[in-house]
C-alpha positions as CSV (number, residue, x, y, z in Angstrom):
1,M,90.4,90.3,117.1
2,R,94.1,90.5,117.2
3,L,96.1,92.2,114.9
4,E,98.2,88.8,113.7
5,E,94.9,87.0,113.2
6,Q,93.5,89.8,110.8
7,I,96.8,90.0,109.0
8,K,96.8,86.5,108.3
9,N,93.5,87.0,106.1
10,I,94.4,90.1,104.3
11,A,94.1,89.7,100.6
12,D,96.1,92.4,99.1
13,R,98.2,95.5,99.8
14,E,94.9,97.8,99.5
15,Q,93.5,96.0,102.7
16,I,96.7,96.5,105.1
17,P,95.8,100.2,106.0
18,V,92.0,99.4,106.7
19,V,93.2,96.6,109.2
20,L,96.0,98.9,110.6
21,K,93.7,101.8,111.0
22,Q,91.3,99.4,113.4
23,H,94.4,98.9,115.6
24,N,95.4,102.8,115.5
25,L,98.6,101.6,113.9
26,F,98.2,104.2,110.7
27,N,99.2,107.4,112.2
28,K,102.8,107.7,111.1
29,V,103.3,106.1,107.8
30,C,106.1,105.7,105.5
31,E,106.2,104.5,102.0
32,V,109.8,103.4,100.6
33,G,109.6,103.4,96.9
34,V,106.8,105.7,95.9
35,N,107.4,105.4,92.3
36,V,104.5,107.3,90.5
37,G,102.6,107.7,93.8
38,N,99.4,105.5,93.2
39,Q,99.9,103.6,96.9
40,F,101.1,106.9,98.2
41,R,97.8,108.6,97.3
42,Y,95.7,105.7,98.5
43,Y,97.6,105.8,102.1
44,Y,97.0,109.6,102.0
45,S,93.2,108.9,101.6
46,F,93.2,107.3,105.1
47,N,94.4,110.7,106.6
48,P,97.4,109.8,108.6
49,E,98.7,112.0,110.9
50,I,102.3,112.1,109.1
51,L,102.9,110.4,105.8
52,V,106.6,110.0,104.4
53,G,107.4,109.1,101.0
54,V,111.0,107.9,100.2
55,D,112.3,107.6,96.6
56,L,115.0,108.7,94.2
57,F,112.2,110.1,91.8
58,K,114.7,109.8,88.9
59,G,115.3,107.4,86.1
60,K,113.0,105.5,84.2
61,W,110.1,102.9,85.1
62,G,108.8,100.6,82.7
63,R,108.3,101.5,79.3
64,K,106.0,104.3,79.4
65,I,107.3,106.6,82.2
66,K,110.5,108.3,80.8
67,D,111.3,110.3,84.2
68,L,110.0,109.7,87.5
69,S,110.9,113.1,88.7
70,V,108.1,114.9,87.2
71,Y,105.8,112.8,89.7
72,M,107.3,114.4,92.7
73,E,105.5,117.7,92.0
74,T,102.1,116.2,91.3
75,I,102.2,113.9,94.3
76,Q,103.0,117.0,96.5
77,K,100.1,118.6,95.0
78,D,97.7,115.9,95.6
79,C,99.1,115.2,99.1
80,P,100.0,118.5,100.4
81,K,100.2,117.4,104.1
82,S,102.8,114.8,103.1
83,I,106.6,114.7,103.2
84,L,108.4,113.4,100.3
85,E,112.2,112.7,100.6
86,K,114.2,112.5,97.8
87,G,117.5,110.1,97.9
88,I,118.8,106.8,98.8
89,S,116.1,105.1,101.0
90,W,118.5,103.4,103.6
91,K,120.4,106.8,104.1
92,I,117.1,108.6,104.5
93,A,115.9,106.3,107.3
94,N,118.7,108.1,109.4
95,K,116.8,111.3,109.6
96,Y,114.1,109.6,111.6
97,Q,114.4,108.4,115.1
98,D,114.1,104.9,116.2
99,N,110.3,103.6,117.3
100,Y,108.8,106.5,115.3
101,F,106.6,104.8,112.5
102,D,103.5,102.9,113.1
103,F,104.0,101.5,109.5
104,V,106.5,101.1,107.0
105,Y,105.8,99.8,103.5
106,I,109.0,98.9,101.3
107,D,108.5,98.9,97.6
108,A,111.7,100.3,96.4
109,N,114.6,98.5,94.5
110,H,113.9,94.6,94.5
111,K,117.6,93.4,94.1
112,Y,118.6,91.4,97.5
113,K,121.3,93.8,98.5
114,S,119.0,96.8,98.2
115,I,115.8,94.9,100.2
116,K,118.5,93.9,102.8
117,K,119.8,97.6,103.4
118,D,116.3,98.9,103.3
119,L,115.2,96.0,106.0
120,D,118.2,96.9,108.3
121,A,117.5,100.6,108.1
122,W,114.0,100.7,108.5
123,F,112.9,98.0,110.9
124,P,114.5,100.1,113.9
125,K,112.2,103.1,112.9
126,V,108.9,100.9,113.2
127,K,107.5,101.2,116.8
128,K,107.0,98.0,118.9
129,G,103.8,96.3,117.9
130,G,103.8,98.3,114.4
131,V,104.1,96.9,111.0
132,L,107.1,96.5,108.7
133,A,105.9,95.2,105.2
134,G,106.5,95.4,101.5
135,H,105.5,94.5,97.8
136,D,106.5,92.0,95.2
137,Y,107.2,88.9,97.4
138,T,108.0,87.0,94.2
139,A,110.4,84.4,92.7
140,R,110.8,86.6,89.4
141,R,114.3,86.4,88.0
142,G,116.4,89.2,89.4
143,Y,114.3,89.9,92.3
144,G,115.7,89.3,95.9
145,V,112.7,90.0,98.1
146,I,112.0,86.5,99.1
147,Q,115.4,85.8,100.1
148,A,116.1,89.1,102.1
149,V,112.8,88.9,103.7
150,T,113.1,85.3,104.8
151,K,116.7,85.7,106.2
152,F,115.5,89.0,108.0
153,A,112.6,87.2,109.4
154,A,115.0,84.4,110.5
155,K,117.7,86.7,112.2
156,Y,114.7,88.4,114.3
157,N,112.6,85.4,115.1
158,C,109.6,86.8,113.6
159,P,106.8,85.5,111.2
160,V,106.2,86.7,108.0
161,Y,102.8,86.7,106.8
162,L,101.6,86.9,103.1
163,T,98.5,88.5,101.5
164,T,96.2,85.9,100.2
165,S,95.8,86.8,96.7
166,G,98.5,86.8,94.1
167,T,101.3,84.2,93.4
168,L,104.9,83.9,93.6
169,T,105.3,83.5,89.9
170,Q,102.6,85.9,88.3
171,K,101.4,89.4,88.9
172,P,99.7,90.4,90.8
173,W,102.6,89.4,93.4
174,K,102.0,89.0,97.1
175,S,103.1,91.6,99.9
176,W,104.7,90.4,103.0
177,I,104.0,91.7,106.4
178,I,106.2,91.5,109.5
179,V,104.5,92.6,113.1
180,V,107.5,94.3,114.8
């Protein structure tokens, strides 16, 4: 089955690596916005050749986690063959050559300007036929994911696929997927 046909039927973000692995598109992977590392560890379990995680690893997240920097060490311990990049995501993109990654997943800052910068920076890093995707495609107040992804897709004339589970207004939120 063609990649696009399978992507149309992906229920949630956990199914993305399963489908991409079937198409040999999960060898060089980057997650932008690692946070506490749950999704990153999940990606690691698929044994990609290269797995890069990009995050500021500082500041607070939610009410329970006081400092994300403590997670960088535990993620590196759990995923010893991975690369963790600490810093501003769209600046770190410059460290990687164009057409390098099979898959880049963006789940960092959800404000419009940040998502736009991430899309512009990471899109060239995905090889032709690879996948650029992200999380929290939601109409939640203060989020600019829908607006940024929609404008980006229109600019490059590429369809945006959404996971079939989740909603635009309540958790769990949808993920978006673009075949480059």
